[in-house]
C-alpha positions in Angstrom: 189.9 131.6 8.0 187.2 133.8 9.3 187.4 132.7 13.7 184.4 134.5 14.3 182.3 132.3 12.1 183.3 128.7 14.5 180.7 129.4 16.8 179.3 125.2 17.4 181.4 123.1 19.9 181.5 120.0 18.5 183.1 116.1 19.1 184.7 114.4 16.6 184.1 110.9 16.7 186.1 107.4 16.0 184.3 104.0 16.3 186.3 101.6 18.0 184.7 97.9 18.0 184.9 96.7 22.4 183.5 93.4 23.2 179.8 93.2 25.0 179.4 90.7 27.8 178.3 87.8 25.3 182.1 88.5 23.7 180.4 89.8 20.4 182.1 93.0 19.1 179.8 96.2 19.1 181.2 99.3 17.9 181.6 102.0 20.4 182.1 105.8 19.6 185.4 107.4 21.2 185.5 111.0 21.7 188.7 111.8 19.5 188.6 115.8 20.1 186.2 118.9 20.8 186.4 121.9 18.8 184.7 124.8 17.4 183.2 125.0 14.0 180.8 126.4 11.3 178.0 124.3 9.8 176.4 125.0 7.2 174.0 124.0 4.5 175.2 122.9 1.0 172.6 124.6 -1.5 172.2 123.4 -5.0 174.2 126.1 -6.6 177.4 124.3 -4.7 176.2 120.9 -6.2 176.0 122.6 -9.2 179.8 123.7 -9.1 181.4 120.7 -8.4 179.5 119.2 -11.5 177.8 116.2 -9.5 175.0 115.2 -8.1 175.1 113.9 -4.4 172.5 114.2 -1.9 173.5 112.2 0.2 176.2 115.2 1.4 174.4 118.2 2.7 176.4 120.0 5.5 180.2 121.6 4.9 182.0 121.8 8.7 184.5 123.7 8.9 187.1 123.4 11.7 190.8 124.4 12.5 193.2 121.9 10.9 193.6 119.1 12.8 195.6 116.3 11.4 194.2 112.6 11.3 190.6 113.1 10.7 189.8 110.1 8.8 186.0 109.9 6.6 185.2 106.4 9.1 184.4 109.4 11.9 181.8 111.4 12.5 180.5 115.0 14.1 178.3 115.3 17.2 176.9 118.2 17.5 173.9 118.8 20.5 171.2 115.8 19.1 172.4 115.8 15.2 175.1 113.2 14.0 177.1 114.4 10.9 178.7 111.2 9.3 181.8 112.2 7.6 181.9 111.5 3.9 185.3 113.5 3.3 187.9 115.8 4.9 189.4 118.3 2.8 192.0 120.3 3.0 191.2 123.7 1.0 194.6 124.6 -1.2 196.6 122.2 1.0 197.6 124.9 3.4 197.0 123.4 6.5 194.5 126.2 7.7 191.1 124.8 7.7 189.4 121.2 7.2 186.0 121.4 5.4 184.5 118.1 6.3 181.6 117.3 3.5 179.1 115.6 5.8 175.7 113.4 5.6 173.2 114.6 9.1 171.1 112.0 10.6 168.9 112.7 13.8 169.1 111.0 17.4 
């Protein structure tokens, strides 16, 4: 892992259900951690190499390995929100996590 590529400060958030003043459950996002990351758009070449077409996943976010990151979580970077579709641990080496994400503007 090249640590110099991790130039973005991101927050990883998880959903939490809380009750509003009327007793209705609402989703609230709670920060799990803040960390450094590399945010890279995925090219069509990478889709072809994976032998699948999935236009929802359009960013790969690389962070140092952190156990417990799930696909229900999201990544927040400045005014952008990335929905995590798959947290990948390359070669099961526990050195880095590649978060396959879909970007949303807020």
